[in-house]
KEDREN-72276 format. One record per residue: residue number from 1; residue in one letter; z, y, x of N, C-alpha, C in turn. Coordinates in pm, whole numbers, plus 50000, padded with zeros to 5 digits. Example, Ala and Ser with C-alpha at 12.3 -4.5 7.8 and 13.67 -1.06 7.14 Angstrom:
# KEDREN-72276
pos | code | nz | ny | nx | caz | cay | cax | cz | cy | cx
1 | A | 50780 | 49431 | 51319 | 50780 | 49550 | 51230 | 50780 | 49670 | 51320
2 | S | 50708 | 49775 | 51285 | 50714 | 49894 | 51367 | 50787 | 50003 | 51290
END
This chain:
# KEDREN-72276
pos | code | nz | ny | nx | caz | cay | cax | cz | cy | cx
1 | M | 55943 | 95254 | 07562 | 55871 | 95221 | 07443 | 55737 | 95295 | 07447
2 | P | 55623 | 95220 | 07419 | 55492 | 95285 | 07424 | 55477 | 95386 | 07310
3 | P | 55399 | 95490 | 07336 | 55381 | 95590 | 07230 | 55301 | 95535 | 07114
4 | I | 55332 | 95576 | 06998 | 55261 | 95533 | 06878 | 55143 | 95628 | 06857
5 | T | 55026 | 95571 | 06852 | 54908 | 95654 | 06828 | 54856 | 95627 | 06688
6 | A | 54806 | 95727 | 06628 | 54751 | 95713 | 06493 | 54615 | 95645 | 06502
7 | L | 54596 | 95543 | 06425 | 54468 | 95473 | 06421 | 54373 | 95548 | 06328
8 | Q | 54250 | 95552 | 06372 | 54150 | 95616 | 06285 | 54110 | 95514 | 06179
9 | I | 54140 | 95544 | 06060 | 54112 | 95452 | 05949 | 53994 | 95507 | 05871
10 | E | 53889 | 95426 | 05865 | 53772 | 95466 | 05786 | 53776 | 95392 | 05653
11 | L | 53732 | 95460 | 05553 | 53726 | 95397 | 05422 | 53614 | 95294 | 05420
12 | P | 53632 | 95184 | 05351 | 53526 | 95084 | 05342 | 53398 | 95141 | 05281
13 | S | 53409 | 95244 | 05202 | 53290 | 95300 | 05138 | 53195 | 95364 | 05239
14 | T | 53241 | 95393 | 05360 | 53151 | 95452 | 05459 | 53051 | 95350 | 05512
15 | N | 53081 | 95222 | 05496 | 52989 | 95117 | 05542 | 52897 | 95067 | 05432
16 | L | 52911 | 95117 | 05312 | 52831 | 95068 | 05200 | 52681 | 95088 | 05218
17 | P | 52634 | 95198 | 05274 | 52489 | 95210 | 05295 | 52433 | 95100 | 05385
18 | W | 52507 | 95067 | 05491 | 52461 | 94960 | 05581 | 52463 | 94824 | 05511
19 | L | 52566 | 94801 | 05432 | 52575 | 94676 | 05357 | 52460 | 94665 | 05258
20 | F | 52432 | 94773 | 05188 | 52321 | 94773 | 05093 | 52188 | 94752 | 05164
21 | A | 52169 | 94816 | 05279 | 52044 | 94800 | 05355 | 52025 | 94655 | 05399
22 | A | 52129 | 94595 | 05450 | 52120 | 94454 | 05492 | 52092 | 94364 | 05372
23 | F | 52157 | 94391 | 05262 | 52136 | 94314 | 05139 | 51992 | 94326 | 05090
24 | A | 51940 | 94448 | 05089 | 51803 | 94473 | 05043 | 51700 | 94406 | 05135
25 | V | 51723 | 94417 | 05265 | 51630 | 94354 | 05360 | 51632 | 94203 | 05344
26 | S | 51749 | 94146 | 05326 | 51760 | 94000 | 05308 | 51681 | 93954 | 05186
27 | W | 51697 | 94024 | 05074 | 51625 | 93986 | 04953 | 51474 | 94008 | 04969
28 | A | 51435 | 94114 | 05036 | 51292 | 94140 | 05058 | 51230 | 94028 | 05140
29 | V | 51298 | 93987 | 05245 | 51248 | 93877 | 05329 | 51239 | 93749 | 05247
30 | F | 51339 | 93723 | 05165 | 51338 | 93602 | 05082 | 51219 | 93603 | 04986
31 | F | 51194 | 93716 | 04918 | 51084 | 93721 | 04823 | 50948 | 93713 | 04892
32 | I | 50935 | 93775 | 05007 | 50809 | 93764 | 05082 | 50784 | 93620 | 05121
33 | Y | 50888 | 93550 | 05167 | 50874 | 93410 | 05204 | 50841 | 93324 | 05082
34 | A | 50907 | 93350 | 04970 | 50880 | 93273 | 04848 | 50735 | 93293 | 04802
35 | I | 50685 | 93415 | 04810 | 50546 | 93441 | 04772 | 50451 | 93369 | 04867
36 | Y | 50481 | 93372 | 04995 | 50398 | 93303 | 05094 | 50394 | 93153 | 05066
37 | V | 50509 | 93094 | 05043 | 50515 | 92949 | 05018 | 50441 | 92913 | 04889
38 | T | 50456 | 92994 | 04785 | 50388 | 92968 | 04658 | 50237 | 92974 | 04675
39 | R | 50188 | 93075 | 04745 | 50043 | 93085 | 04767 | 49991 | 92969 | 04850
40 | R | 50065 | 92932 | 04953 | 50023 | 92819 | 05038 | 50020 | 92690 | 04957
41 | Q | 50117 | 92671 | 04869 | 50121 | 92553 | 04785 | 50001 | 92550 | 04690
42 | Q | 49967 | 92664 | 04633 | 49852 | 92672 | 04544 | 49722 | 92639 | 04619
43 | E | 49710 | 92688 | 04742 | 49591 | 92657 | 04822 | 49583 | 92507 | 04850
44 | M | 49694 | 92447 | 04883 | 49696 | 92304 | 04911 | 49661 | 92223 | 04786
45 | Q | 49714 | 92263 | 04671 | 49681 | 92193 | 04548 | 49533 | 92205 | 04516
46 | S | 49476 | 92320 | 04542 | 49333 | 92339 | 04521 | 49252 | 92249 | 04614
47 | Q | 49293 | 92239 | 04738 | 49223 | 92151 | 04832 | 49234 | 92004 | 04792
48 | I | 49350 | 91965 | 04742 | 49368 | 91826 | 04697 | 49278 | 91797 | 04578
49 | R | 49270 | 91892 | 04482 | 49180 | 91873 | 04368 | 49035 | 91860 | 04414
50 | Q | 48996 | 91943 | 04508 | 48860 | 91937 | 04559 | 48833 | 91803 | 04629
51 | L | 48927 | 91756 | 04707 | 48911 | 91626 | 04773 | 48901 | 91513 | 04672
52 | R | 48983 | 91519 | 04566 | 48977 | 91415 | 04463 | 48841 | 91415 | 04392
53 | R | 48789 | 91534 | 04362 | 48656 | 91543 | 04300 | 48549 | 91485 | 04392
54 | T | 48559 | 91516 | 04519 | 48462 | 91464 | 04616 | 48469 | 91312 | 04623
55 | L | 48589 | 91258 | 04627 | 48605 | 91113 | 04630 | 48553 | 91049 | 04502
56 | D | 48580 | 91109 | 04387 | 48531 | 91056 | 04261 | 48379 | 91055 | 04257
57 | L | 48317 | 91161 | 04305 | 48171 | 91168 | 04308 | 48113 | 91062 | 04401
58 | Q | 48177 | 91041 | 04514 | 48129 | 90939 | 04607 | 48143 | 90799 | 04548
59 | E | 48251 | 90777 | 04475 | 48271 | 90645 | 04414 | 48170 | 90619 | 04303
60 | T | 48133 | 90720 | 04226 | 48037 | 90700 | 04118 | 47894 | 90687 | 04174
61 | K | 47864 | 90753 | 04283 | 47731 | 90744 | 04343 | 47712 | 90614 | 04418
62 | D | 47818 | 90567 | 04479 | 47806 | 90450 | 04567 | 47905 | 90342 | 04527
63 | P | 47889 | 90281 | 04409 | 47983 | 90174 | 04371 | 47953 | 90047 | 04451
64 | E | 48057 | 89990 | 04508 | 48036 | 89868 | 04588 | 48113 | 89752 | 04530
END
């Protein structure tokens, strides 16, 4: 019969700092990405407004 060895049992609470770090990094990456996407969307909306104004001005200057 093989000898019985005691297993080293660690409490789950010893891994909590790593779990919290991974959780915090995940949320930080998510918020940075959300801010980036929001700013890019605002820039695109601004460009679309500018293009529409340019087209409107061209249509009023050059009615065919």
